[in-house]
C-alpha positions as CSV (number, residue, x, y, z in Angstrom):
1,M,-38.0,46.9,23.4
2,S,-41.6,45.7,23.6
3,L,-42.6,42.2,22.5
4,T,-44.4,43.8,19.6
5,D,-41.4,45.8,18.4
6,D,-39.1,42.7,18.9
7,L,-41.4,40.5,16.7
8,L,-41.9,43.3,14.2
9,S,-38.2,43.6,13.7
10,Q,-37.9,39.8,13.2
11,L,-40.5,40.0,10.4
12,Q,-38.6,42.5,8.3
13,G,-37.0,41.4,5.1
14,A,-37.9,38.0,3.6
15,P,-40.9,37.3,5.9
16,L,-42.5,40.7,5.1
17,Q,-42.0,40.0,1.3
18,Q,-43.6,36.5,1.7
19,V,-46.7,38.0,3.5
20,S,-47.1,40.8,1.0
21,Q,-47.0,38.3,-1.9
22,Q,-49.5,36.1,-0.2
23,L,-51.9,39.0,0.3
24,G,-51.2,40.5,-3.1
25,I,-50.2,43.9,-1.8
26,D,-47.0,45.9,-1.8
27,S,-44.4,45.5,1.0
28,Q,-45.1,49.0,2.3
29,Q,-48.8,48.4,2.8
30,A,-48.0,44.9,4.2
31,S,-45.5,46.5,6.7
32,G,-48.1,49.0,7.8
33,A,-50.8,46.3,8.2
34,I,-48.5,44.1,10.2
35,S,-47.5,47.1,12.4
36,A,-51.2,47.5,13.2
37,A,-52.1,43.8,13.6
38,L,-49.4,42.8,16.0
39,P,-50.3,45.2,18.8
40,L,-53.9,44.1,18.3
41,L,-53.0,40.4,18.7
42,M,-50.6,41.0,21.6
43,G,-53.0,43.3,23.5
44,A,-55.9,40.9,23.1
45,L,-53.7,38.1,24.4
46,G,-52.7,40.3,27.4
47,N,-56.4,40.9,28.0
48,N,-57.1,37.1,28.0
49,A,-54.1,36.4,30.3
50,A,-55.3,38.9,32.9
51,K,-57.7,36.3,34.1
52,P,-56.0,33.3,35.8
53,Q,-57.8,30.7,33.8
54,G,-57.0,32.5,30.6
55,A,-53.3,32.6,31.5
56,E,-53.3,28.9,32.4
57,A,-55.0,28.0,29.1
58,L,-52.7,30.2,27.0
59,L,-49.6,28.7,28.7
60,G,-50.9,25.2,28.1
61,A,-51.4,26.0,24.4
62,L,-47.9,27.5,24.1
63,Q,-46.2,24.5,25.7
64,T,-48.3,21.9,24.0
65,N,-48.6,23.2,20.4
66,H,-46.0,26.0,19.9
67,S,-42.9,25.0,21.9
68,G,-39.6,24.8,20.0
69,L,-40.8,26.4,16.8
70,D,-39.0,29.2,15.0
71,I,-40.8,32.0,13.3
72,G,-39.5,31.3,9.8
73,S,-40.6,27.7,9.7
74,V,-44.0,28.6,11.2
75,L,-44.5,31.3,8.5
76,G,-43.5,28.8,5.8
77,S,-45.8,26.2,7.1
78,V,-48.8,28.6,7.4
79,L,-48.2,30.0,3.8
80,G,-47.8,26.4,2.6
81,G,-51.2,25.4,3.9
82,G,-49.9,23.4,6.9
83,N,-52.6,22.0,9.0
84,S,-51.5,21.4,12.6
85,P,-52.5,23.1,15.9
86,A,-49.3,25.2,15.6
87,T,-50.3,26.6,12.2
88,N,-54.1,26.7,12.6
89,G,-54.5,30.5,12.4
90,A,-58.3,30.4,12.3
91,G,-58.5,28.3,15.5
92,I,-56.0,30.4,17.3
93,L,-57.9,33.6,16.3
94,G,-61.1,32.1,17.7
95,H,-59.3,31.6,21.0
96,I,-57.8,35.1,21.0
97,F,-60.8,37.2,20.1
98,G,-63.8,34.9,20.7
99,S,-66.9,36.6,19.5
100,N,-64.9,39.7,18.7
101,E,-63.1,38.1,15.7
102,S,-65.1,39.8,13.0
103,R,-64.9,43.1,14.8
104,A,-61.1,42.7,14.9
105,E,-61.0,41.9,11.1
106,T,-63.2,44.8,10.2
107,G,-61.3,47.3,12.4
108,L,-58.0,46.2,11.0
109,A,-59.4,46.6,7.4
110,Q,-60.7,50.1,8.1
111,A,-57.5,51.1,9.8
112,T,-55.1,49.8,7.1
113,G,-57.1,50.0,3.9
114,L,-57.0,46.3,3.4
115,S,-60.1,44.4,2.3
116,P,-61.9,42.6,5.1
117,S,-60.8,39.3,3.6
118,S,-57.2,40.3,3.4
119,S,-57.2,41.6,7.0
120,G,-58.7,38.3,8.1
121,Q,-56.1,36.4,6.1
122,L,-53.3,38.6,7.7
123,L,-54.5,37.9,11.2
124,K,-54.6,34.1,10.4
125,I,-51.0,34.3,9.2
126,L,-49.8,36.3,12.1
127,A,-51.6,34.5,15.0
128,P,-49.4,31.3,14.8
129,I,-46.3,33.4,14.5
130,V,-47.2,35.4,17.6
131,M,-47.8,32.1,19.5
132,A,-44.5,30.7,18.4
133,F,-42.8,33.9,19.4
134,L,-44.4,33.9,22.8
135,A,-43.5,30.2,23.3
136,Q,-39.8,31.1,22.5
137,R,-39.9,34.0,24.9
138,M,-41.4,31.9,27.7
139,A,-38.9,29.1,27.1
140,S,-36.0,31.6,27.5
141,G,-37.6,33.3,30.5
142,G,-36.0,31.2,33.2
143,N,-38.2,31.2,36.3
144,Q,-40.9,33.2,34.6
145,T,-42.3,30.2,32.7
146,D,-45.5,29.9,34.8
147,A,-48.9,31.3,34.1
148,G,-48.3,34.2,36.4
149,G,-45.1,35.2,34.6
150,L,-47.0,35.0,31.3
151,A,-49.8,37.1,32.6
152,Q,-47.3,39.7,33.8
153,I,-45.4,39.8,30.5
154,L,-48.5,40.1,28.4
155,G,-50.1,42.6,30.8
156,Q,-47.1,44.9,30.5
157,E,-47.3,44.5,26.7
158,K,-51.0,45.4,26.6
159,Q,-50.3,48.5,28.7
160,Q,-47.6,49.5,26.3
161,V,-49.9,49.0,23.3
162,T,-52.6,51.0,24.9
163,Q,-50.3,53.9,26.0
164,A,-48.6,54.0,22.6
165,G,-51.9,54.7,21.0
166,G,-51.6,54.8,17.2
167,I,-53.5,52.4,15.0
168,G,-52.8,49.3,17.1
169,G,-53.8,50.9,20.4
170,G,-56.9,52.4,19.0
171,L,-57.9,49.1,17.3
172,L,-57.4,47.2,20.6
173,G,-59.6,49.6,22.5
174,S,-62.4,49.5,19.9
175,V,-62.3,45.7,19.6
176,L,-62.3,45.0,23.4
177,D,-64.9,47.7,24.2
178,Q,-68.0,45.6,23.8
179,D,-70.7,48.0,25.0
180,G,-69.5,51.0,22.9
181,D,-69.0,53.3,25.9
182,G,-65.3,54.0,25.0
183,Q,-64.1,52.2,28.1
184,F,-63.2,48.6,28.7
185,G,-64.8,47.8,32.0
186,V,-66.6,45.2,34.1
187,A,-69.6,45.1,31.7
188,D,-67.3,44.3,28.8
189,L,-65.6,41.5,30.8
190,I,-69.0,39.9,31.6
191,K,-69.9,40.0,27.9
192,L,-66.6,38.6,26.9
193,G,-67.2,35.7,29.2
194,S,-64.5,33.7,30.9
195,G,-63.8,31.2,28.1
196,L,-62.2,33.3,25.4
197,L,-59.4,30.8,25.0
198,G,-61.6,27.8,25.5
199,S,-59.6,24.8,26.6
200,A,-56.8,25.8,24.1
201,K,-56.2,22.1,23.7
202,R,-57.6,21.3,20.3
């Protein structure tokens, strides 16, 4: 099972209902939107972690801000307006997508039928959950808890997202393809710059 599928299964039931209520949409639409947003977030993280400094920054953020948290409590805190590094969805999204954040929100809205504000809100809800989930996964990963292990795990996930296609894979490609040539290449990497995750120590 991929990371995305694993996390998606953990969000079924009560968490899904909470998200749908927060966004003011029915649970079926919320489920579809989450199914599109998670591969986008995971794939973008995989892209960031492909660069050594990106993997180091991400690992530092996971260990500093997201270690030991369970998904249910993070969701409750995010929906309750909690204001800590672990629940700061806007800050996390800025690190994940950098200058592509509005492109990600717009793409998700177009793909799912959500309004742009709702798609942005959904990404802000899911970003802290994804980080808590990854921190859990790394903590239980034994000797894979270094930046190289994280890069490998997320690289495989990005590959699965891309190969699976569907809404999530298509979205990831369009968000990361900066120069509009349909391919994510060296020119796109240069435009993205090396500091997508910043210091990740806010």
